[in-house]
C-alpha positions in Angstrom: -60.6 -56.5 142.7 -60.8 -52.8 142.0 -59.6 -50.9 138.9 -56.7 -49.5 140.8 -55.7 -52.9 141.9 -55.7 -54.2 138.4 -53.6 -51.2 137.2 -51.1 -51.8 140.0 -50.9 -55.5 139.3 -50.3 -54.9 135.5 -47.6 -52.2 136.2 -45.7 -54.4 138.7 -45.7 -57.4 136.3 -44.7 -55.6 133.2 -41.2 -55.8 131.8 -41.3 -52.3 130.4 -41.1 -49.2 132.4 -43.0 -46.6 130.3 -46.7 -46.8 130.0 -49.3 -45.1 127.9 -52.8 -44.5 129.1 -54.1 -46.6 126.2 -52.2 -49.6 127.6 -55.0 -50.0 130.2 -58.0 -49.5 127.9 -59.1 -53.1 128.4 -59.4 -52.6 132.1 -61.8 -49.8 132.4 -63.2 -46.7 130.8 -60.9 -43.7 129.8 -61.9 -41.5 132.8 -61.7 -44.4 135.3 -58.2 -45.3 134.1 -57.1 -41.7 134.4 -58.4 -41.5 138.0 -56.6 -44.8 138.8 -53.3 -43.7 137.3 -53.6 -40.3 139.1 -54.0 -42.2 142.4 -51.0 -44.4 141.6 -48.9 -41.2 140.9 -50.0 -39.9 144.4 -49.0 -43.1 146.0 -45.6 -43.1 144.4 -45.8 -46.2 142.2 -45.8 -44.1 139.0 -44.4 -40.8 137.8 -46.1 -38.7 135.1 -43.6 -37.7 132.4 -45.9 -36.2 129.8 -49.5 -36.1 128.5 -50.7 -39.8 128.8 -47.2 -41.0 129.6 -46.2 -42.6 132.9 -43.1 -44.3 134.1 -42.8 -46.9 136.9 -41.1 -45.3 139.9 -39.1 -46.3 142.9 -37.6 -44.5 145.9 -33.9 -43.6 145.6 -32.1 -45.1 148.6 -29.7 -42.2 148.9 -31.9 -39.1 148.4 -35.3 -40.7 149.4 -36.9 -39.1 146.3 -38.8 -40.8 143.6 -36.9 -41.8 140.4 -37.7 -43.8 137.3 -37.4 -47.5 137.8 -35.3 -48.1 134.6 -31.8 -49.5 134.6 -30.8 -47.0 131.9 -32.0 -44.0 134.0 -33.7 -40.9 132.6 -32.0 -41.3 129.2 -33.5 -44.8 128.9 -36.9 -43.6 129.9 -36.9 -40.9 127.2 -35.7 -43.3 124.6 -38.4 -45.9 125.5 -41.1 -43.2 125.5 -40.1 -42.0 122.0 -40.1 -45.6 120.8 -43.5 -46.3 122.5 -45.0 -43.2 120.8 -43.5 -44.3 117.4 -41.6 -41.0 116.9 -38.4 -41.0 115.0 -35.6 -39.1 116.9 -31.9 -38.3 116.7 -29.2 -37.7 119.2 -26.9 -34.7 119.4 -23.5 -35.0 117.9 -21.6 -35.8 121.1 -24.1 -38.4 122.2 -24.1 -40.0 118.8 -20.3 -40.3 118.7 -20.3 -41.8 122.2 -23.0 -44.3 121.4 -21.3 -45.4 118.1 -17.9 -45.8 119.6 -16.3 -42.9 117.7 -15.5 -41.0 120.9 -14.4 -42.2 124.4 -16.0 -39.1 126.0 -19.3 -39.8 127.7 -21.8 -36.9 127.8 -23.5 -36.0 131.1 -26.9 -36.0 129.4 -28.1 -37.4 126.2 -30.0 -34.8 124.1 -32.8 -36.3 122.1 -34.6 -34.2 119.4 -37.5 -35.5 117.2 -36.8 -35.5 113.5 -40.3 -34.1 112.8 -41.0 -30.6 113.7 -44.7 -31.6 114.1 -44.0 -33.5 117.3 -44.6 -31.0 120.0 -45.4 -33.2 122.9 -43.3 -32.3 126.1 -41.7 -35.2 127.8 -39.5 -34.7 130.9 -37.9 -36.9 133.5 -36.2 -34.7 136.1 -33.9 -32.4 134.2 -33.8 -34.5 131.0 -36.4 -33.4 128.5 -37.7 -33.5 125.0 -39.2 -30.4 123.4 -38.9 -28.1 126.4 -36.8 -25.0 126.7 -34.6 -25.0 129.8 
């Protein structure tokens, strides 16, 4: 069984949708894992959303394009990525009010900002992003 097969098997069996490169450190060396993940991105099993961050992908039935395989969509992927990295974050005012039940209006996109100004990593899923200027 090749390294790429082991990576693919672990990704398909996992309940989470966001993966760090360090999740696969027990399979192979750092460079070998990187090459395997890059090949899986080319095949369409994964999408790269940031430095060392990957999300399981699937093909959208309507558009035929790759999209994150997460029931909560891009918002859920960003939240899971921030949780996996151990970064404290906050929502914008409208998103916070909607999630807490104070408002019945649902924002089109949830805006997530890290609480620490030292977190500068760029994470983006489609048009949803953290720490990028658009």
